[in-house]
N, C-alpha and C positions, 0 to 999 in steps of 0.2 A: 626779426629772426624768421618769421615764418616766410617771408618771399626768399631769404636765403637759403631754408631747408628746401621750398619748392624749386629752387633752380639746380638742386643738385640730381646727378644720375642716379640710375639704381645701385651701382656699385658704390657710389660716394655717400648714398644714404647707410648702406651697409656698414660703411667705416663709421659714418656719424653715431648708428645705432651702437656701435661697439665703444666708441669714445665718452659719449655724453653722460651714459648712466655711471661710466668707470669714472670719470671725471669727478661726478658729482659724490661718489663713494669715498675718493680720495681724497676730496677736501673735508668730508666728515671726518674721516679717520684721522686727517692731519689735526684737524680741531681738536677731536677728542684727545689725541695725543700730546696736544700743547698742555690741556687742561688736566692730564693726567685721567682721564676718565676711561679711556680704551685700555689702560694697564698694560701688561707685555704679553697678554694672552693673544694667540694666534693658530688659529684651525690649520691643521696640514694633516697629511694623509700619511705621515710617520708613524706607526703604532710603537710607542715606548712603554715597555713591560717593568722598567724601574719603579721601584718603590718610590713615591714622591718624596717620602720622608727620610730616604737615602740621603746622606749629606753629600755623594758624588754625583747625583743625579743632575744638577747643573753643570757640574765639569764634563757629563758625559753627552749631554746636551750639545756643549759648546764644540765638542771633539768629533761628534757626530756627523760631521760633513756638511755641505749645502742644503739647504731644505729650498728647492725652488717652488713645490708646489703648495704655497701658504696662500692665505687669503690676498695678503699684501702683495705677493708675488702675480696673482691672477689680476688684481686691479691694475698694479702696474703693467703688466702686459695688454690688457685691454684698452689701458689710457692710450699708452704709447702707439700699439697696433693702430687703433684708430684713427687719430690725428695724424700720426705719420703716413698712414696710406691716403687719407684724406689729401694731406699737404702735397704728398708725390701725385697724385690724380690732378690736383688743382696746378701744379706745375707742367704738367703735359706728359708725364711719364705713362708709357702704354700699361693697360691692366696687367697683363702677365708679368710684367716687371713689377709693378708696385705692390701686387698681394704679397709675393714672397718674400720682398725687401721690409714691407710693413711688419711681415710675421717674423723675419729676423731682427729689427729693431724690438719689437715686443718681447721676442726671447733675450736679447741682450738684457733689457729693462728689467726682466724676471732676474736673470742672472745678477745683476748690479745689487738689486732689492736682496738677494739671498746671502751676497758677500757682505753688504751693510750690515744686515741682522746677524751674520755669523760674529762680526767683528763688534757689535753690541752686546752678544751673549760672551765673547770671550773677555770683555770687560768688566762684567757681574763679579760678586762675591756675596755667598750669602752670609760669610762670618761664622760659620758653624765650627765650635771647635771640635777638632777630631783627635781623640787620644792617641790614634795610630801615629800621628805625625810628633809625638813623644819618644818614641823609639829612638834610640842613640844619645838623647839629650841627658845632660847631667843636671842634677838636682840636690835637695836637701831633704832631709826627714823632719817631718814637722810633729808627728806622732810615732813613736816607737811603733816599728814593723815586726809581729811575732815570727819565729823561724817556721821553716818548712812549711809555707802557708797555712799555719794555723789559726790565724786570723789577720785582720786587716789594718795597717796603718795608714798613714796619710803622709804624701811628698808634696813638696813646693818645687814645680818644675817649670820652666819656659817651653810654652805650645804656641807655635803660631805668633810669636811676638807679644805673648800674653802670660804673666807669671799667674798659673793654676794651682791650685790644692786639688788633688786627686787621692782616691784611695789606692793603695800598693801592697802588694805582697812581696814575700821573697821565698826563692828554694834555698836558701843557706841556712845552715844549722843551728846559727846564734842569731840573738835577735838584732837588728839594726837600731841603734838608739837616736833619740831627737837629736839633731845637728849633724850628723853624719852625712855625708857627701855619696851619693850614690848616682848610678847610671842606670836608664831604663833599658831594658833589653827585649821586653814584649808586652803586650797587653792582654790580659785574660778577659773573658766576657766583653761588655759592650765598653767599659771604661775603668777598669781596675788595671794597674801597670804594675809589671813583673819588675823588679828592681834588683841590683846586686851593689855591694861596696865597690866604691870607686878606688 
């Protein structure tokens, strides 16, 4: 290895200095990812002001576009840039062509990494039940709902393919008795459904 490194020219060493550490980091990242130790965290330069407790934050992250400037993106860039430039120079390609071509190959690897990460984000689902998804759904009254929002009852309604029991109010002038079919028209507060007779 030492003899090989000594045989490199200055520009070839520059590419090796970029490639070797990046490759080691890539191997470590891959091993940690396989064993689940690295998690799905990734440093990036996109400041996200969303509240992490907000149920829509994961969907927003998935739809926010490609994230090129991540740790994984930089590691991919330097790995491909270094080995690509070194291979081009060893193949006899002139330096003035090798450097921009290696940079282009590195950028393309960043782009591929960003696309892969975006596809992975689109596959994620946090499973959080969102009462807003009940609007327009039919259900049945489980506990009588008092009239004119004077109190709360409960309804059973299908939300995100799950039968849920949620608190409900109504704007109707008469109470809605147990067993009556209702339709969810809105959500009041965080999780109270507004319903009317079907």
